[in-house]
C-alpha positions as CSV (number, residue, x, y, z in Angstrom):
1,M,14.2,1.5,-8.6
2,S,12.7,1.5,-5.0
3,D,16.4,1.3,-3.8
4,A,16.7,5.0,-4.6
5,I,13.8,5.9,-2.2
6,A,15.0,7.2,1.1
7,P,13.7,5.4,4.2
8,E,12.6,8.7,5.6
9,T,10.3,9.3,2.5
10,I,8.7,6.0,3.0
11,E,8.3,6.5,6.8
12,A,6.7,9.9,6.1
13,L,4.2,8.4,3.5
14,L,3.3,5.4,5.7
15,P,0.4,7.2,7.7
16,E,-1.1,8.6,4.4
17,V,-1.2,5.2,2.7
18,A,-2.6,3.5,6.0
19,E,-5.2,6.2,6.1
20,L,-6.0,5.4,2.4
21,I,-6.4,1.7,3.0
22,V,-8.6,2.3,6.1
23,G,-10.8,4.7,4.3
24,A,-11.1,2.7,1.0
25,L,-12.1,-0.5,2.8
26,N,-14.1,1.1,5.7
27,L,-12.0,-0.8,8.2
28,D,-13.0,-0.5,11.8
29,M,-9.6,0.6,13.0
30,A,-7.3,3.6,13.1
31,P,-4.7,3.9,10.3
32,A,-1.9,3.9,13.0
33,E,-3.1,0.4,14.1
34,I,-1.8,-1.1,10.8
35,E,1.7,-2.5,11.5
36,P,4.0,-1.3,8.7
37,D,5.6,-4.7,8.2
38,A,2.7,-7.0,9.0
39,P,1.2,-8.9,6.2
40,L,-1.9,-7.3,4.5
41,F,-3.2,-10.8,3.7
42,G,-3.9,-13.7,5.9
43,E,-2.7,-13.4,9.5
44,G,-1.9,-9.7,9.2
45,L,-4.7,-7.4,8.1
46,G,-6.7,-10.3,6.5
47,L,-7.3,-8.6,3.2
48,D,-8.6,-10.6,0.2
49,S,-8.3,-10.0,-3.6
50,I,-11.4,-7.7,-3.7
51,D,-9.7,-5.5,-1.1
52,V,-6.6,-5.3,-3.3
53,L,-8.8,-4.0,-6.2
54,E,-10.2,-1.4,-4.0
55,I,-6.8,-0.3,-2.8
56,A,-5.5,-0.3,-6.3
57,L,-8.4,1.9,-7.4
58,V,-7.8,4.5,-4.7
59,V,-4.0,4.5,-5.2
60,S,-4.5,5.1,-8.9
61,K,-6.9,8.1,-8.1
62,R,-4.7,9.5,-5.4
63,Y,-1.2,9.0,-6.9
64,G,-1.9,9.0,-10.6
65,F,-0.5,5.6,-11.7
66,Q,-2.0,2.2,-12.3
67,L,-1.4,-1.0,-10.2
68,K,-1.9,-3.6,-12.9
69,S,-3.5,-6.9,-11.9
70,D,-1.2,-8.9,-14.1
71,N,2.0,-7.4,-12.5
72,A,4.3,-10.2,-11.5
73,D,5.4,-8.0,-8.5
74,N,2.0,-7.7,-7.0
75,I,2.6,-10.3,-4.3
76,R,5.7,-8.4,-3.1
77,I,4.0,-5.0,-3.6
78,F,1.0,-5.9,-1.5
79,S,3.0,-7.9,1.0
80,S,2.8,-5.2,3.7
81,L,1.9,-1.6,4.2
82,R,5.7,-0.7,4.0
83,A,6.1,-2.5,0.7
84,L,3.1,-0.9,-0.8
85,T,4.3,2.5,0.4
86,A,7.7,2.0,-1.0
87,H,6.2,1.1,-4.3
88,I,4.0,4.2,-4.3
89,A,7.0,6.4,-3.4
90,A,9.0,4.8,-6.3
91,Q,6.3,5.4,-8.8
92,R,5.5,8.9,-7.6
93,S,9.0,10.0,-8.1
94,A,9.6,8.2,-11.4
């Protein structure tokens, strides 16, 4: 499914999703400071499960689809900004 999404589409959407994360979590950083391939949890951005709920809420409002808490792919989906953006791009075009 996400294989069909062009890398250019994902690259174009990265800044928008980064801005969404920074705004939703009131992070004290610029969206451009989020490394696309750095982990969102732990050593990377350092997010926790509450942060994921906040992100899921704003993604649902902005893009019109639900990120389910019981989705087995959530670890992959939220592994990095690029992974989350690719998932959003795939869901938007579905």
